[in-house]
Backbone bond lengths (Angstrom), bond angles and torsions (degrees), N, CA, C in turn:
res aa  C-N    CA-C-N  psi(-1)  N-CA   C-N-CA  omega(-1)  CA-C   N-CA-C  phi
1 X - - - 1.436 - - 1.534 107.61 -
2 X 1.303 116.29 140.13 1.448 120.44 -178.85 1.518 110.85 -73.94
3 X 1.342 115.22 158.58 1.459 121.56 -175.56 1.535 112.97 -61.83
4 X 1.324 118.03 -40.07 1.470 120.46 -177.77 1.533 110.90 -68.04
5 X 1.338 116.79 -30.05 1.468 120.26 177.96 1.523 109.33 -71.81
6 X 1.319 116.54 -44.07 1.477 120.54 177.85 1.529 110.81 -61.04
7 X 1.318 117.10 -40.49 1.463 121.00 179.51 1.524 110.61 -63.93
8 X 1.340 116.92 -39.18 1.466 120.64 179.40 1.536 110.83 -64.61
9 X 1.325 116.10 -42.96 1.472 120.93 -179.61 1.526 109.77 -65.86
10 X 1.332 117.85 -42.89 1.459 121.21 179.21 1.512 111.71 -62.77
11 X 1.344 116.98 -37.78 1.466 120.28 177.69 1.527 110.93 -64.45
12 X 1.326 118.23 -41.35 1.466 121.78 179.23 1.522 110.95 -65.78
13 X 1.318 116.23 -41.26 1.462 119.72 -179.89 1.515 111.58 -68.27
14 X 1.333 117.23 -33.89 1.463 119.66 177.96 1.524 111.60 -69.14
15 X 1.358 116.77 -24.75 1.459 121.41 174.97 1.525 112.12 -78.47
16 X 1.332 117.33 -7.81 1.442 121.08 177.48 1.510 114.85 101.40
17 X 1.314 118.10 3.59 1.462 121.37 179.60 1.522 108.84 -77.79
18 X 1.325 116.15 133.07 1.470 120.17 -175.53 1.521 110.64 -120.15
19 X 1.327 115.57 156.89 1.457 121.25 174.94 1.517 114.37 79.23
20 X 1.322 118.31 19.24 1.462 121.35 179.94 1.516 108.88 -81.50
21 X 1.312 115.76 132.17 1.460 121.78 179.77 1.532 108.26 -132.55
22 X 1.322 116.29 139.06 1.453 122.81 179.49 1.536 107.94 -111.00
23 X 1.329 115.79 129.32 1.467 121.32 175.20 1.508 108.23 -120.12
24 X 1.323 116.25 137.69 1.455 121.11 -178.78 1.528 108.99 -109.80
25 X 1.317 115.40 127.08 1.460 122.74 174.28 1.515 106.54 -126.14
26 X 1.327 116.32 111.97 1.459 119.93 -176.60 1.516 109.27 68.69
27 X 1.320 117.46 -125.48 1.460 122.10 177.91 1.513 112.23 -103.93
28 X 1.298 118.17 11.48 1.460 122.80 -177.43 1.529 110.61 -109.20
29 X 1.344 115.29 146.46 1.446 121.73 177.68 1.529 108.81 -113.59
30 X 1.332 116.24 133.04 1.453 122.52 -177.88 1.522 109.44 -119.80
31 X 1.314 116.44 141.04 1.461 122.57 -175.99 1.521 109.76 -104.53
32 X 1.319 115.81 131.57 1.462 123.36 179.30 1.520 109.48 -129.70
33 X 1.320 116.74 151.87 1.453 121.85 169.40 1.519 106.55 -105.52
34 X 1.326 115.75 121.94 1.453 121.13 -176.21 1.525 110.16 -107.32
35 X 1.305 115.74 131.70 1.460 122.64 176.32 1.528 108.10 -136.40
36 X 1.302 115.88 173.37 1.467 119.68 176.32 1.531 108.90 -121.64
37 X 1.307 114.39 156.22 1.471 120.27 175.17 1.520 107.45 -142.10
38 X 1.312 115.46 160.63 1.466 121.38 -178.24 1.525 109.05 -90.30
39 X 1.328 115.08 121.49 1.464 121.38 175.90 1.526 107.85 -90.80
40 X 1.324 116.28 110.73 1.471 120.56 -175.91 1.515 112.52 -66.50
41 X 1.316 117.28 -36.67 1.465 120.00 -177.73 1.528 112.06 -70.54
42 X 1.310 117.15 -44.32 1.472 120.95 -179.28 1.520 111.18 -85.06
43 X 1.334 116.95 -14.12 1.458 123.64 -178.62 1.524 112.35 55.77
44 X 1.325 114.11 50.20 1.465 120.05 175.38 1.532 108.99 -159.52
45 X 1.320 115.29 168.10 1.451 120.62 179.16 1.522 110.08 -77.22
46 X 1.327 115.87 146.81 1.457 122.57 176.33 1.522 108.79 -127.72
47 X 1.304 116.23 151.75 1.454 122.23 178.93 1.527 110.00 -89.98
48 X 1.334 115.92 137.57 1.459 121.97 176.32 1.531 106.68 -127.98
49 X 1.325 115.97 122.12 1.460 121.04 178.49 1.519 109.45 -111.60
50 X 1.325 115.74 136.51 1.456 122.59 178.49 1.521 108.19 -117.58
51 X 1.329 116.18 127.23 1.445 121.48 -179.19 1.536 110.23 -71.90
52 X 1.339 115.83 129.01 1.454 120.99 179.56 1.519 112.62 -106.06
53 X 1.345 116.66 -39.18 1.462 119.46 -177.86 1.513 111.27 165.98
54 X 1.323 114.50 -164.20 1.456 122.26 -174.07 1.529 109.07 -120.73
55 X 1.345 117.25 148.67 1.446 122.39 174.64 1.514 109.56 -104.61
56 X 1.325 115.17 131.19 1.463 121.57 177.07 1.514 107.62 -124.00
57 X 1.320 116.33 139.88 1.465 120.62 -177.25 1.521 111.45 -63.46
58 X 1.316 118.11 -38.56 1.468 121.90 -177.49 1.517 112.78 -85.69
59 X 1.337 118.02 -43.44 1.458 122.28 -174.03 1.521 113.73 -95.97
60 X 1.320 117.72 -11.66 1.465 120.37 -179.60 1.517 111.28 81.78
61 X 1.336 116.24 -140.65 1.459 121.68 -177.91 1.525 109.93 -81.45
62 X 1.328 115.80 129.48 1.457 122.96 177.22 1.522 107.41 -115.33
63 X 1.341 118.36 109.10 1.469 119.83 -177.61 1.517 111.58 -61.65
64 X 1.325 115.87 143.07 1.459 121.45 177.91 1.517 111.38 -83.14
65 X 1.303 115.83 160.51 1.459 121.04 177.70 1.515 108.82 -76.96
66 X 1.308 116.16 135.23 1.456 120.56 177.70 1.514 108.94 -80.71
67 X 1.287 116.08 131.14 1.470 121.45 179.65 1.510 109.12 -95.83
68 X 1.295 116.12 128.13 1.458 122.74 179.29 1.514 108.19 -111.49
69 X 1.310 116.45 127.19 1.444 121.11 178.44 1.520 107.97 -107.58
70 X 1.317 116.00 125.29 1.457 121.12 179.27 1.515 109.28 -102.23
71 X 1.304 116.20 122.98 1.463 121.63 177.97 1.525 108.42 -109.02
72 X 1.298 114.79 128.02 1.448 118.29 176.43 1.528 108.31 -146.23
73 X 1.310 116.83 148.37 1.455 118.63 179.89 1.529 111.03 -69.45
74 X 1.349 115.73 149.99 1.463 120.37 177.03 1.517 110.72 -65.33
75 X 1.311 116.41 -41.90 1.452 121.89 174.49 1.511 106.98 -159.18
76 X 1.309 115.60 174.32 1.462 118.78 -179.29 1.535 110.09 -72.63
77 X 1.305 116.58 -32.89 1.451 120.10 -177.78 1.521 112.67 -78.75
78 X 1.328 116.62 -29.75 1.461 118.86 -175.98 1.518 109.40 -133.62
79 X 1.318 116.23 120.20 1.446 121.28 178.28 1.510 107.36 -111.34
80 X 1.343 117.04 119.24 1.459 120.63 -176.89 1.509 112.47 -87.38
81 X 1.363 118.02 -22.04 1.452 120.83 179.79 1.516 111.97 82.04
82 X 1.303 118.46 6.43 1.455 121.73 -179.76 1.523 109.55 -91.06
83 X 1.310 115.45 146.42 1.462 121.31 179.72 1.522 108.49 -109.75
84 X 1.303 114.64 141.78 1.453 120.73 175.17 1.503 108.91 -103.89
85 X 1.349 117.25 138.08 1.463 118.99 178.81 1.490 111.81 -106.81
């Protein structure tokens, strides 16, 4: 991890923000918030990561777009259970 990325993470942690994780794909750095939840079926903890945004050396943190999924029934008589985004 590059020095400027480590410095950014240390600054966030010193502010009290927890669960920040950096993933690198190619030359880009992406910021995620990682938490755990209890999986009842497997009877163990699982990791859940939520995308927060992208890190850029010049512009700093760039927030990601929030994706909203709208679920609605196809009709009253027939519900398919599919969600449209």
